[in-house]
N, C-alpha and C positions, 0 to 999 in steps of 0.2 A: 674471844680475846684471851681467855686464860690459856688456851691451847696454842694459839698461833702468835700471841703478842699483839700489842695495840697497834703498832705501826704496820705490821704485816696484815692485820685485820682490816685496817683502813685501805691499804693498797688492793686487797682482794675485793673489798666492797666497791671501791671506785671502778675496778675492772668490770664487776657485775653490773653496776649502774650504767656504765658506758655501753655495754652490750644491750641492756634493756632500752636505753634511749635510742640507740641506732635501730633496734627492732621496732620501736614506735614509729620512727620515721618511715621504715620500709612497709609498715602496715598500710600506709596511705595508698600503696600500689595495689592492695587487695580490693579496696572499696572505691573503685572508679566506675564511671558510667558504662564503659564497655562490658566489664564483668557483671555489673549489676543487671544488665539486660539479659545476660545469659542465665544467671541463677540468683534468685533472691536470697539464697542462703549465704551469699557473700557478705552481705551487711552484718548478719549475725556473726560470721567468722571474724570480721574486722573488730566487732565489739568484744568478742571473747578473747581474741589475741591481745588487744589493747589492754583489757582488764588484767589478764595474767601478767603481762609485761609490767604494768604499773604496780602490781603486787610485788613482783620481783624487784622492781626499782625501789619501792618503799622499804622492803627488807634490807636492801643494801644501804640505803640512806640511814636507816636506823642503826646499823653497825657503825657507820661513820660518826654519827652524833654521839653514840655511847662511848666510842673511843676518844673523841675530842673532850667530852666532859670528864672522863676518867683521867686522861692525861693532865688536864688543867687542874683538877682537884688534887691530884697527887703532887704536882709540881709547885702549886701555890696554896698549900694547906692553910697558911696563916691568913690569906686574903681570898679565901675560896668564894665568898659571896660576891666580891667585887669582880673577880675574874669570870665568874658565871654570868655576871651582867654583861661583860664584854662579849662572851660567847653568844648570849641571847641577842646582843646588838648585831652580831654577825648574821644570825639567823634572820633578824628583822631586816637587815640590809638585803639579804637574799629574797625575802618576801616582798620587799619594795621593788627590787630590780627585776625579779622574775616576771610579774605581769607586764611591767613596762617594756622589757626586752621582747617578751613574747608578743605583745601588742604591736610593737614596731615591726618585728619580723613578719607577723601575719598580714600587716597592712602592705608591706613592701615585697614580700616573697611568697613562697608556697608553704603548705602545711608541713611537708617532709623536711624542708630546709630549716624550719624552726628547730626540729629535733637534731638534725645534723650539726647545727650551730651550737646547741647546748652540749652535744657530744664532744665537740672541740674544746669547750670550756672544761669538761671533765678530764680531758687529756692534760690540760694545763694544771688542774688540781692534782692529778696523779704525779706529774713530774715535780711539782712543788713539794709534795709530801716526801718523795724520794730524796730530794736535795736538801731540804731545810729541817725536816723533823729528825732529831737525833736518835740514834739506834738504842740509846740507853732507856728509852721509854718502852722498848720492845720486850718487856719482861714476860716470860711464859709462866705457866702454872708451876712448873718444877722450880724455877728460880724464886717465885713468890713463896713457895712452901719452905725453901731453904732459908729465906729471909725471915719468915715467921718463926722457924725453929731457932734461929740464931737469937731472935729477940724474946724467945719464950712467950709468944703471944698466940692465942688460939684464933683460928679462923672463925668468922661469923657466918652462920648459915642464913639462907633466905627466910627460914621459919623464924629465927631470932629477930630478924629485921622487921618482918611483917607483924609479929605479935607485939612489937613495941607500940604502946598506945599513942605516943607522939607521932610516930611514923604513920600509923593507921589513920589518925585524925588528919594529918597533913595530906595523905593520899586521897581520902574521901572528899574533903573540901576542895582540894585543887582540881580533881578530876570532874566533880559535879559542876564546879564554877566554870571551868573551861568549856564543858559541854554546853552549858547554858549560854555562854558567850559566843561559841563558835557554831551554834546550830544553823545560823543563817549564811555561813560562808558560801555554800553552793547556790544561795538564793539572791545574793547581793547583785550579781551580774544582771539577772532578770529584772530586778527592781530598778536598777540604774537605767536599763534599756527602756523600761516603762516610763520612768520620769523623763528621760532624754537629757542630753547635754545642750545647754543654750548655744545657739549658732554663734554668738559673739565670742565664745571660747575657742572656736575653731579657726578664727581669723581668716586668712586667705589661703590656708593650707589645703591640700587635696584630701585630708582626712574627712570621712563622714562623721557626723556628730557622735555616733556610737563607738567610733574608733578611739575615743578618748577614755572609754570606760576602764581599760586596763591601767591607765595612768592614775585614774581616780582611786582604784582599788589599791594601787601601790602607795597611796598616801598613808594608809594604815601601817604598812611595813616601815615607812619612814618614821612615823611616830614611835613604833615599836623599837626601831633602831636607836632613836634619841633617848627614849625613856628607859631603855634597858641599861644604858650607861649610867644614867642618873640613879636608877634603882640599885645597880651594883654598888655604887658608892654609899647609898643610904642604908643598905642592908647590914653594913658593919657599924653603923652609927645609931640606928634606931631599933627598937624591939620589932621583930619580924611580924608579930601579930598586928601591928599598926599598918604595915604595908598590905597584908592580906585583907584586913578590914576595909582599908581604903579601896582595894581592888573591887570588892563586892559592891561598894557604893558606886564606884565609877562604872561598873558593869550595868548596874541599874539605870544610870543616867544615859549611857550610850544606847541601850536597847530602847528606852523610851523615846530618845531622839530619832532613832531609825524607825520607830513605830509611829511617828507623827502622822496623823490622818491627812495632813496637807500634801504628802508626797513631795517634800521640799528637798531639792538637791543640796543647798547649803547645810541643812540639818543633817542630812546623810553624811556629808563630808566631816562635819564636826563630830558626829557619832563615830566615824571611822578613826579619827584622831584619838578620841578618848578610849576607843577599843585598844589601840596600841599601848596606851598608858596602863590599862587594866591588865593586859597580858604580861607586861613587864613586871608590874608589882606582884602579880600572883605567881609567876614562874621563876623569877630570878633567885629567890631564897629557897626554892623547893629542894634542890639537890643538897645544898648546904645543911638544911634542917634534918634531912634523912641521916646524913653522916653524923652530925652533932648529936642527934637523939640517941643513936646506937652507941656512940662513944660514951655518953653519959650513963646509959643503962648498963652496958657491959663493962664499964670502968676501963676503957681503953684510952691510954694517954696519947698515943700517936696513931696516925692513919696506917692501916694495913692495905696492901695492894688489893686483896680480895674484897675488902669492905668497899673500897672506892669503886672497883669494877662492878660489884653487885648493885651498889646504890645508883650508879650511872645507868645500868641496864634497867632497873626499876623505873628510873626517871623516863627512859625512852619507851618502856612498855606502857607507862601511864599516858605518854603523849600519843602512842599508837591507839590506845583505847579511846582517847578523846577524838582522834581523827576518824575512827571507825563509827563511834556512836553519834557524833554530831550530825553528819549527813542523814543518818537514819531518822533522828529526831526531826531534823529540818524537813525531810521529805514527808514525814507524817503530818507535821503542822502545815506544810504547804498544801497538802491534799485536802485538808479540812478547814483551813483558815486562810485569810489573806495575809500577805507579808506583814502589813502593819499590825494586824491583830496578833499574829504570832510573836512579833517583837514585844508587844505590850504584855502578853502572857509571860514571856520569858523574863521581862523586866520585873514583873511582880514576883516571879520565882526567885530572882536574884536578890530582891529586897528581903524576902523571907529568909534566904540563906545568910544574908548579912546579919539579921537579928539572931538567927540560930548560932552563927559563929561567935557573936558577941556574948551570948549566954554561955556558950561552951567555954569561953575564956574566963568568964566569971567563976565558973565551977572549977576550972583547972588553971588558975592564974599563973602558976609557975611552969606551965607547959609551953614549950617552944614549938610553934607550928610554922 
């Protein structure tokens, strides 16, 4: 972003994500029955190509997210927490619609058409960025350095940000909390398949009972969407530590509900709703607190472009670490324990984190986290 500008970085990332999405669609032509009979290596090739394309797609999406949060933080510095809530709500809306649209496409069309359809949506996003995002957000590193020189303000390095105790504490608790909460994301589909969807929910439609699972998973995204807006408003009116403490408590509740030994679908749905609340409370204030903590420590009165960019990049690196570690933890627990037992263990871990966070705030009562 510093070299190309935020808008240019977004456009480049959208183009990369578009190519990756199209590539995932074309991968379906590799792993078909005809080729599989010729060579068993084809299945491995399909897996490898899909994994590399998903990595490339994730890299592009990370650039888009970092640019969005950097632009919002710079443009709305006075209400940064509230605006971050709106951005988190937009992410929640995507998490809600993604499984739902994918489930519908998969039920009515083919595997490759799902990705071709999402590629069309990416074209729409690219055009919208060109038309509606003003060019003034497209500041490059040279322009930012000229602005800093004019204001006689020193740039803040990553080392200065990371050695800040408030930032370090926020990173540690947020990352660990989100890993504990997200460890079962790859396992929820299997658990819902095991429980099954009651036939009376399918009505007279042609969907099989398991075809509703994508819509059930989307419930968590809907809750995230709603509670992110609420959390964005609350973050400017309440001490942020209250929101984080509440998040750890609700994480404990949602994991214990999902770990119910009865394998109850209603309890699973309630747990998914509370999970959306937990994510919103834990993540909405995260970026705002990084910037505020550095400003206080380094005695910076106003936002600098480089501080906002670097804080946004750290935010997305943390999110990437969560997305990387959560499935690994989930896979380990899934191999050694049942789903319900895994949720119970992580619920106990979250309860311990809640106590640890409370004690940390007693020791550093003036620390913003």
